[in-house]
NUNULUM-629384 format. One record per residue (C-alpha): residue number from 1; x, y, z; residue in three letters. Coordinates in nm, 2 decimals, padded with zeros to 4 digits. Layout:
+-----+--------+--------+--------+-----+
!   i !      X !      Y !      Z !  aa !
+-----+--------+--------+--------+-----+
! NUM !      X !      Y !      Z ! ALA !
...
+-----+--------+--------+--------+-----+
//
This chain:
+-----+--------+--------+--------+-----+
!   i !      X !      Y !      Z !  aa !
+-----+--------+--------+--------+-----+
!   1 ! -00.67 ! -01.01 ! -00.57 ! MET !
!   2 ! -00.45 ! -00.92 ! -00.27 ! ASP !
!   3 ! -00.37 ! -00.55 ! -00.24 ! LYS !
!   4 ! -00.12 ! -00.36 ! -00.02 ! VAL !
!   5 ! -00.11 !  00.00 !  00.09 ! LEU !
!   6 !  00.22 !  00.20 !  00.07 ! ILE !
!   7 !  00.17 !  00.48 !  00.32 ! VAL !
!   8 !  00.31 !  00.83 !  00.26 ! PHE !
!   9 !  00.28 !  01.15 !  00.46 ! SER !
!  10 !  00.17 !  01.35 !  00.16 ! SER !
!  11 ! -00.05 !  01.31 ! -00.14 ! ALA !
!  12 !  00.23 !  01.46 ! -00.35 ! THR !
!  13 !  00.47 !  01.17 ! -00.27 ! SER !
!  14 !  00.20 !  00.91 ! -00.34 ! ALA !
!  15 !  00.12 !  01.09 ! -00.67 ! GLY !
!  16 !  00.48 !  01.09 ! -00.79 ! ARG !
!  17 !  00.52 !  00.72 ! -00.73 ! VAL !
!  18 !  00.17 !  00.65 ! -00.89 ! LYS !
!  19 !  00.27 !  00.84 ! -01.20 ! SER !
!  20 !  00.59 !  00.66 ! -01.26 ! ILE !
!  21 !  00.45 !  00.31 ! -01.18 ! LEU !
!  22 !  00.18 !  00.36 ! -01.44 ! GLU !
!  23 !  00.38 !  00.54 ! -01.71 ! ARG !
!  24 !  00.71 !  00.33 ! -01.69 ! LYS !
!  25 !  00.59 ! -00.01 ! -01.56 ! TYR !
!  26 !  00.22 ! -00.01 ! -01.66 ! ALA !
!  27 !  00.13 ! -00.09 ! -01.30 ! ILE !
!  28 ! -00.22 !  00.04 ! -01.20 ! PRO !
!  29 ! -00.25 !  00.20 ! -00.86 ! SER !
!  30 ! -00.49 !  00.42 ! -00.67 ! LYS !
!  31 ! -00.43 !  00.70 ! -00.41 ! ILE !
!  32 ! -00.66 !  00.68 ! -00.11 ! ILE !
!  33 ! -00.67 !  00.84 !  00.23 ! GLN !
!  34 ! -00.50 !  00.60 !  00.47 ! THR !
!  35 ! -00.76 !  00.39 !  00.66 ! PRO !
!  36 ! -00.79 !  00.49 !  01.03 ! THR !
!  37 ! -00.70 !  00.13 !  01.13 ! GLY !
!  38 ! -00.35 !  00.17 !  01.01 ! VAL !
!  39 ! -00.12 !  00.26 !  01.30 ! SER !
!  40 !  00.07 !  00.56 !  01.17 ! VAL !
!  41 !  00.08 !  00.91 !  01.32 ! SER !
!  42 ! -00.07 !  01.21 !  01.16 ! GLY !
!  43 ! -00.25 !  01.25 !  00.83 ! CYS !
!  44 ! -00.14 !  01.03 !  00.55 ! SER !
!  45 ! -00.22 !  00.90 !  00.20 ! TYR !
!  46 ! -00.17 !  00.55 !  00.06 ! SER !
!  47 ! -00.09 !  00.41 ! -00.27 ! LEU !
!  48 ! -00.30 !  00.10 ! -00.32 ! GLU !
!  49 ! -00.14 ! -00.16 ! -00.55 ! ILE !
!  50 ! -00.16 ! -00.54 ! -00.61 ! ARG !
!  51 !  00.08 ! -00.72 ! -00.38 ! GLU !
!  52 !  00.25 ! -00.89 ! -00.68 ! LYS !
!  53 !  00.38 ! -00.54 ! -00.78 ! HIS !
!  54 !  00.51 ! -00.45 ! -00.43 ! LEU !
!  55 !  00.88 ! -00.53 ! -00.50 ! HIS !
!  56 !  00.88 ! -00.30 ! -00.80 ! THR !
!  57 !  00.69 ! -00.02 ! -00.62 ! ALA !
!  58 !  00.90 ! -00.04 ! -00.30 ! TRP !
!  59 !  01.23 ! -00.03 ! -00.50 ! ASN !
!  60 !  01.09 !  00.28 ! -00.68 ! LEU !
!  61 !  01.01 !  00.45 ! -00.35 ! VAL !
!  62 !  01.37 !  00.38 ! -00.23 ! LYS !
!  63 !  01.53 !  00.49 ! -00.56 ! ASP !
!  64 !  01.33 !  00.82 ! -00.54 ! MET !
!  65 !  01.46 !  00.86 ! -00.18 ! ASP !
!  66 !  01.10 !  00.91 ! -00.05 ! LEU !
!  67 !  01.01 !  00.83 !  00.30 ! SER !
!  68 !  00.72 !  00.59 !  00.36 ! SER !
!  69 !  00.54 !  00.52 !  00.68 ! LYS !
!  70 !  00.53 !  00.15 !  00.59 ! GLY !
!  71 !  00.34 ! -00.10 !  00.38 ! VAL !
!  72 !  00.02 ! -00.27 !  00.50 ! PHE !
!  73 ! -00.21 ! -00.54 !  00.37 ! ARG !
!  74 ! -00.52 ! -00.37 !  00.24 ! ALA !
!  75 ! -00.77 ! -00.62 !  00.40 ! GLY !
!  76 ! -00.62 ! -00.69 !  00.74 ! SER !
!  77 ! -00.41 ! -00.37 !  00.78 ! LEU !
!  78 ! -00.12 ! -00.60 !  00.89 ! GLU !
!  79 !  00.22 ! -00.43 !  00.85 ! LYS !
!  80 !  00.43 ! -00.59 !  00.58 ! VAL !
!  81 !  00.73 ! -00.35 !  00.57 ! ILE !
+-----+--------+--------+--------+-----+
//
């Protein structure tokens, strides 16, 4: 099961996206503190989802006009977006 991390600068932004993904699209997700291996500056929180749901989640982030520090593969921490 491949997972990705959508990185946000605040837990509030991650929580807003998580809430809508679960309520509107029935997509499970989890908020975690961003792993130290992810190359972003400052403190951040990530929304962990299955990669197959990335398109829906990323469109939601853009539709909500939220800023994200990027999307990374959960295992390798390789940047996807």
